[in-house]
Structures are given as structure tokens and as C-alpha cells.
C-alpha positions, 0 to 999 in steps of 0.5 A: 594214157598208155595203151596195152594190147593183151593177147590170150585165147584163155578167157580167165587169164585174159580178164585177169591180166586186163584187171591187173593193168587197168588197175595200174591205169593203163588203157587195155584192149584184149584179143584172143589170137595173134591174127587178131593182134596183128589186125588190131595193129591196122587200127591202133598202135599199142605201147606194149603187147603182152601175149600168151605163148600157148595159142592155137594156129598162131602161138606167142613165138609166131606172133613175136616174129610177125611183130618184129617184121610189122613194128619192131618198136612195140615191146612184147611181154610174154605170159608163160606156163609150165610146159612152155619153156622151150617156146618162151626162150625162142620168143625171147631170142626172136624179139620179146622183151621180157616174160612173166610166169602165168602163176605170178601174174598178180604179183609181177605183170604190172611191175615187169610191164612197167620196166619194159615201158621204161626202157622204151620211152623217149627212144627216138629222141635219144637216137638223134643225139648220138647220130654222128657218134663213131666211138665213146665211152661213158662212166657213171657212179650212181647212188644205190637208188633203183629210181636211177636205173631206167634213165641210165639204161635209156641213155645207154639203149639210145647209144647202142641203137645209134651206133647201128649195132642192132634193130629196135627189138634187139635194142629193147633186149639190150635195155632189158639185159642192162636193167637187170644187171644194174638193178641186180647190182643195186638190190642183190650186190649192194643191198645183199638181198637174196634173189630167191626171196622174191619168189617166196616173200615178195612183200618182205623182199621190199620191206627189207630193201627199204630198210637196207637202203637206209641203214649203213653200210648199204645206204653208202655203197655205189654203182659204177657202170663203164660203157664203150661203143664203137660201130662194131660192139658195145661193152658194158661193165657194171660194178657194185660194192657188195660182198659178191658171190660165186658165179658158179652158183648162178642158176643154169640159164639153159635149164627150162625150169628156171623160167618158172623162177623169177630169181633166175630171170636176170641171168636168163635175160642177160645171157640170152640177149647179149653176145657175152656175159662174164663175171669176175671171180668175186661176182661183183662185176659183170661185163656184157657185150653185144656185137653188131647183128 
């Protein structure tokens, strides 16, 4: 069974996170501080860690930094609250894989953790496949099926790691950025779903997604992903067949207020984790670049 370590000094939030994850059939252990989390790693190795940001003594940023030294393979999901935006961005840059605002835990904690775990599975096995690669290119043309996102991202993550472009924590971040880019192409590009709807009406969002996935012209659209690897950098281009958008209308990922909006999370993660993120003029092609660290 997948084991999750929850770190939060607030009892109500700690118990809520535990109940949500146990309902998803995860095995959950809880501790109340960063120090206790590091002690727990001496006797268990969790598959992922979910941690609050604002805690006494060792906060979430310090914990992420220490975890990167102890075991960079373990992905970390942050639980953010209003007022913690700046430290959350620092923690993402330090090695955390994603985040969920505390006010949206019930709706999005399980979903976010599932995505994070999906992109970190089978990492060691895939690394061996690409161990001798010096230069390579891949082109994928995918049906517009969100179930294909995680297997594709795992494949590209393995190639990135084996090229020696980044360590385990950074490769987790690359994978999360790619996951957001490809999922955005499927949902917001090809299905033309409005990202703001996820904040206001999640049930309606998924209902509309299912409806459009089975109707023309949405169901016939495809996603193209081009990836080029060298020992110096990796470049990923994701293209959808939707109507596009004006990239100038994207939320500013440097605005701390956007941490409280799930609709801006993808842009924030991509621009925080990658060295370059560029859209074409019509907004249906995004290129992400990661250089050797």
C-alpha cells in the first residue's frame, strides 16, 4: 500500500488531510513538526510527504531543503494558506513537487497527490533504459485522453534524468511542469474548458469535460509532443488543436495571490520549474526548456 507522511502542527488540518488520504486507500502516518518528519524517515520511507508550510521551529521550506539532502526521490506536496505565498514559491524552487491551498484540501488534495505519485513511479527502471543516450528526439501524437498524460510524462522524465540534466528532486519538478503542460493542452486547449471553472464548480467542470470528450469537434483533436534531449538541455514542445488564447492574458505567476487560484497553478509550476516557458502567438503551442543544473 502507498504510504504517505503528513506533517502539520494544526490538529484539525492534520486530521482532515489524513481522512482524505485514507479515504483514497493510502496508508497515512502523521507527525506534528519538521523535526519529527525527519526522525520518521529513519524508520519508514514514505512514497510521498504532504506538509504544511507554516510551522514553528522548522517550517515547510526548511523541511523541503532538508529532505532534498536526505532523500531527494521522495516527492513533497505543500499545504498552503493565505499569507504563506512567498515561502510557498521558495519551497517549490527548493524541491517541492506541487501544492494545494488549505481551503481546497477536500476538493484537490487527493487528486494532486495522485498526480505527483503518478509521475514519480518506476523512475529507477526507466533511468536504466536511457543510461547511454547522448542525444535523442521523440515525437508523440496522442489521442486527447488524460489517461495518457502520466505514462508520457514518466517516459520524458526518465530521459531527462538519465541525460544528467538534473537531480531527482528537479526531475520531479520537470515532470510536474510537463504534466501541467500536456494536461492543459488536453483540457483547456482541445476541450476548450475554462480553467477558472475548476475554482468555482469542480463537479460541473468534470461533467463538461466528459461531455466534450465524446462529442465533435473536441473528441477528434490530438496532442503533439516533441522532445529533444542533449547532455546540455531538454526542450519540450506541446501543441494542441484548439482555438488557442492570447498568452498576454495568462495570470502573472509572480503574483502571490495566484497561489490561491488553482486556475493559475499550471503556469506557476511551469515557470518556476523550467528555465524557459514560451507560447506561440495563438497560444496553442508551448515550449518548455530545462538546462543542466
